[in-house]
C-alpha positions in Angstrom: 0.0 0.0 0.0 2.8 2.5 0.8 4.1 2.0 -2.7 0.9 3.2 -4.2 0.7 6.4 -2.2 4.2 7.6 -3.0 6.7 9.2 -0.6 5.3 11.0 2.4 5.7 14.8 2.1 8.3 16.3 4.4 7.9 19.6 6.4 11.0 21.8 6.2 11.5 23.2 9.7 14.2 25.7 8.8 13.5 29.5 8.9 15.2 31.7 6.4 15.3 35.4 5.8 12.4 35.1 3.3 10.2 33.7 6.0 11.1 36.5 8.4 10.7 39.2 5.7 7.2 37.8 4.8 6.1 37.8 8.5 7.3 41.3 9.0 5.6 42.4 5.8 2.3 40.9 7.0 2.6 42.6 10.4 3.4 46.0 8.8 0.5 45.6 6.3 -1.9 44.7 9.1 -0.8 47.7 11.3 -1.1 50.0 8.3 -4.6 48.7 7.5 -5.6 49.1 11.1 -4.4 52.7 11.4 -5.8 53.6 8.0 -9.2 52.3 8.9 -9.1 54.0 12.2 -8.3 57.4 10.6 -11.1 56.8 8.0 -13.6 56.0 10.8 -12.7 59.1 12.7 -13.2 61.1 9.5 -16.6 59.5 9.0 -17.6 60.2 12.6 -16.8 63.9 12.1 -18.9 64.0 8.9 -21.8 62.3 10.7 -21.5 64.8 13.5 -21.7 67.7 11.0 -24.7 66.1 9.3 -26.5 65.6 12.6 -25.8 69.3 13.5 -27.2 70.4 10.2 -30.3 68.2 10.6 -30.9 69.7 14.0 -30.7 73.2 12.6 -33.1 72.2 9.8 -35.5 70.7 12.4 -35.4 74.0 14.4 -36.1 76.0 11.2 -39.0 73.6 10.4 -40.5 74.2 13.9 -40.2 78.0 13.5 -41.8 77.8 10.1 -44.7 75.7 11.4 -45.2 78.2 14.3 -45.3 81.1 11.8 -47.7 79.2 9.6 -50.0 78.7 12.6 -49.8 82.4 13.4 -50.6 83.3 9.8 -53.6 80.9 9.8 -54.9 82.5 13.0 -54.5 86.0 11.6 -56.3 84.9 8.4 -59.2 83.6 10.5 -59.4 86.8 12.4 -59.4 88.8 9.2 -62.1 86.6 7.8 -64.2 87.1 10.9 -63.7 90.8 10.8 -64.7 90.9 7.1 -67.8 89.0 7.8 -68.7 91.1 10.8 -68.0 94.5 9.1 -71.0 94.6 6.6 -73.4 94.0 9.4 -72.2 97.0 11.5 -72.0 99.4 8.5 -75.1 99.1 6.4 
């Protein structure tokens, strides 16, 4: 049976400069990716904070606009009531 399978593969346990260079390259690449992503996430956080601030300002403007619209509607109702009441007082 062993003749059919062929020779058993051997594991070379030696470490050379190529192995060390490859390991160091992977470590440096991993650190670079980590710090790059960290900086990008901070940038995204700042942008999101600015967008949230802008949305809050827009919400405030919307509330003020709604209040002014309500005041305008109330004034229009008063004017309508005055116009309807005026002809009765002045024949």
